[in-house]
BASE-101010 format. One record per residue (C-alpha): residue in one letter; z, x, y. Coordinates in steps of 0.02 Angstrom, whole numbers, plus 50000, padded with zeros to 5 digits. Layout:
// residues N
AZXY/...
END
This chain:
// residues 341
M617205936655814/S616855954755765/T616065969155875/T614565968855767/K614085950755773/M614485951455946/K613015964555974/S612015955055845/K612105936955930/R611685949056129/D610225956856018/T609665939155969/E609755930656140/Q608875947256221/V607175944656112/M607495927556135/E607415930056324/T605955941056323/E604985931856186/K605135915556328/E604745928456468/W603185933956369/K602495914956315/Q602785909756513/K601575924556550/V600345921356433/L600355904056493/H600015907556652/Q598645919956624/L597805907556517/M597905894656658/S597065905056771/L595365902256689/P594415886056788/G594835869156677/I596375874556571/G597995864456621/R599425867656524/S599015855356381/I597625867056347/A598575883156371/L599865879056252/K598595873756123/L597775891256153/F599405899456131/D599995891155974/A598355893755894/G598745914555936/Y597295915756089/T598565928056195/S597325936056302/I595775931456382/R594705942956312/L595175938056128/I594445921456199/A592925929656250/V592445937256092/T592845921056024/S591405908055962/P591565890156038/R591535883455869/V592955894055809/L594185892755935/A593805872155942/E594365872855778/E595845884155791/A596545877055940/N596165859055939/I595045856556079/G593485846756101/E591775858556054/K591335858156246/T592845860556319/A592705877456202/E591075882656264/K591865881156442/I593115892556426/V592205903056321/S590905907856461/T592185907856588/A593285920756493/R591585931856453/E591075931156651/M592985934456699/I592855950756599/G591125954856604/L590455953256443/E588885947856476/F587685962156538/A588125980256578/T587075994856609/A587276008656494/R588206020556598/E589456006756630/F589606003856448/L590096023756422/N591546021056542/R592016006656449/R592266018456311/K593306028456378/D594726015956341/V594486017856145/K596026030256093/H596176039355920/I597466041055792/T598026055855691/T597686057355512/G598936070355516/S597536082455460/F596506092255591/S595096092455472/L594976073355441/D595286069755601/E593766080955682/L592626069755544/L593176054955629/G592836061955792/G594606062055837/G595456053255745/V595456034855674/E594686024455832/T595286008255905/Q594045994255945/G593365997455774/I593605995455575/T593836011855484/E593376007455299/F594196021555176/Y593406019754994/G593756028954831/E594256027854656/Y596056026454585/R597226039654691/T596026046554807/G597176046254946/K596796029755024/T598586020755020/Q599376039555074/I598076037855206/C598746021855267/H600606025955231/T600426042455359/L599446031855486/A600806018155491/V601956033555570/T600636041955660/V600356027155783/Q601956029355836/L601796045755913/P601536046356097/F599906048556171/E599826067956194/K600316068356001/G599096057555932/G599926043455904/L599776026556047/S601736023156052/A601406007955962/R601905996955796/A601115996055637/L600695981155533/Y600335983455357/I599645972255242/D599815975755070/T598735967654932/E598955975754796/G601005979354826/T600695998654846/F601726000354998/R603566011554980/P604476012455117/E605376027555039/R603626036355067/I603856034655261/I605416043055271/P604736060955234/I603176059155344/A604266052755475/K605316068655490/R603846078655468/F603286072655638/G605286073455715/L605446054455713/D607026046255663/P606476038555484/E607476022355535/E606706018655697/V605006020855630/L605386008155470/D605735997055593/N604205998655680/I603095996655523/I602905977855500/V602645972355321/A601655957755260/R601405955355061/A599845945255047/F599595937654869/S597825929954864/S596315931354974/D596705916555090/H598455920155124/Q597645936355178/I596575928755312/E598035918755362/I599145931555393/V597695940955502/R597315922755618/K599395922755635/I599625940055697/K598575939955823/K599765929555932/Y601015941555934/I600165958555943/Q600625960456106/L602305955356109/Q602635966455961/N601595982256046/I600545981755884/G599205998055898/L598575998155699/I598355985955558/V598235992455405/V597365980255255/D597785988455094/S596485985355010/L595335974655082/T594345968154933/N595835967554782/H596015948854796/F594235941654845/R593485952754672/A594985945954578/E594715928254648/Y592915923854644/V592215930454487/G590505927954431/I588705927954508/D588925909854552/T590485913054660/L589695929954752/A588935917654902/V590725908554933/R591705926354904/Q590615935055029/Q590535921155153/K592405921155151/L592445939755173/N591405940755314/V592505926755402/H593945937955377/L592965953555432/H592505946855612/D594105940055636/L594755959755638/Q593095965755749/R593785952755882/I595645957255866/A595215976555866/F594155974156021/A595085961556114/F596775971756076/N596035989056098/I596915992555904/A596316003255764/V596105993955582/V596076002155451/V595415994355283/T595516003555095/N594335996754983/Q593925997754796/V592366002954711/V591215998954562/T590406010054425/N588606006154411/P588216012654217/A586366011654239/T586106023654388/F584906038554356/Y584796044754541/G586196047454655/S588156042454633/P588516027854501/I589966022754600/S589926009454755/A591046000754857/I591375983154826/G590935971054963/G589135974654973/H587885972455122/I589195962755215/L590505974855205/A589325988555246/H588895980755406/N590565975655475/V591495990055474/T591246001955613/T591626018855514/R591446022855320/I592296037955235/S592396039755038/L593536048754954/R593366059054812/K594556069154705/G594796088554731/K595636101054625/G597576098454616/T598046087554766/K596636091954857/R595426077154912/I593646077154981/A593316064455122/K591496060855167/L590776052555300/E589576037855241/D589256028755398/S589776028655593/P588866023655748/Y588796041355842/L589346053355727/P588686064455584/E588606065055400/S589846078755355/E591246081955249/A593246085855254/V594386093055136/F596426086055158/E597866087955023/I599106074455000/S600866078655009/D602616073455006/E602546074255192/G600916062955197/I599026068855240/K598806088055282/D597506099955302/S596886111455168/E596166127555150/L594646128155025/E594656139454901/D593566154654876/
END
């Protein structure tokens, strides 16, 4: 056997051993909940419930359905998990202390980071929407690199999951961005897990499957580029709108629970539609309506500036003021740009 094959075999064996140890650790944690034996713990694990925190933020009905357990049993498990992590009630001071766990990922642009209150934050969903060529995918490419930076440089020392629904992810773009931040391009590419989604159902399934591996794979960022592409194509006409919005709502709640439970960042891009009947204000609005607007934490609209300049506007945030920032798209990702006089 060649040296290369022997090394590959050793690496595979080490990964398998790591996964086995991790599984046993998770099962032990799950069985720490009263009333959960090994058989139910295995069902929860197989369904992707590898965290007591994730169980606590899941409705009993969803848990019963996904883990194939009785609804009464699911109710007891969820109730116990909520009590264990103190999810029931808290003072504002206690809630403020919990907010200290929220981390930020740099976008590569100081002005855009400042607009976002320090960068893209964990425990929530950040949406970037705009017309084509406004920088949505370029921001996602940059974040997939910067999440790998150490904490002191604006990263999470973590990996990224990139769900590509439009076929626009380009690993070639990652290389110059990695070099800009002083990272090894090959290591950076290895730390970006790419999943191409070909339908809305496939997209939803990817998110539900990945929650099982977030801790094992050290994922700190989930990108969905773009969120509404398949929903928009598959549900055409007013008679399908209710079904589309219901499925989109469920998908967003899955992403919300994952972001909160694992303290990771979720970034989604969104397409827009133009209403020619608009007389006042911008005729451009994001796809997804109120369902999407109410379920994202921070909403940023993007528009073209002069040349490679782009303007980002903070449209909605729980605590940040409405403002704008200018950045530039380059071969090395998102950068700051000086406004011309």
